[in-house]
N, C-alpha and C positions, 0 to 999 in steps of 0.2 A: 253053699258058698256065699260070700258076701255079694249082696245086690245093692249097688249104689247107682247114682245118676250116670255113671260112666260105664256100667255093666259089670259082669262078674269078673273076678280076678282069676288069673291062671299063670302058671310058670312061664317066665320069659317076658311078661308084660312090663312096660315102663310104667312107673307109678310115682306119685307125689304124695308125701305124708301131709295131711291137712289138720291133724290134731295130735295131742300127746307130746311126750318127751322129744320126739324127733321131728316135730312140725317144721316144715320148710325144706326138709331133705328129700331127695329123689334117688331112684335107682331101678334096678331090675328085680322083679318078684322072684323069689326062690322058696322052696321048702314050705308049701302050704300044709297046715296041720290044724285039724279040728280037735280042740281040747276036750277033756272029760266034761267040762261044764258047758260045752257047745259053742265056745268062741273060736273064731278063725284066727290063728296066728300065722304070721309070715316072716320070712327072712328077707331083707332087702340088701342087695349088693350095689353099693355106690360105684361110680366110675373109678374112684381112686383105690378100690379093692376093699374098702371097709365094709363090714357086714353089721347089721343090727336087726333085732327082732322087734316086731310091733303087732298090734292087733289089726286085723283086716278091716275093721270099721273105721280105722283112722287113716286109710289111704284111698286114693282114687286113681283110676287108670289115666295115665297121661296120653294125650293124642300124639301120634308120631308125625 
């Protein structure tokens, strides 16, 4: 799984997107998936109910 300065990602974590198309958005981590090429992809559920997919390397765990 993704190892970043905030620690490994897991379902239910609050996260903030720090890079990529969705930079600046935040939400709850859902649906972790390791692709065929070895990249971690996740679905992020925002408070307003909107979901988006992003790479695990583009997010960091937000402190509660």
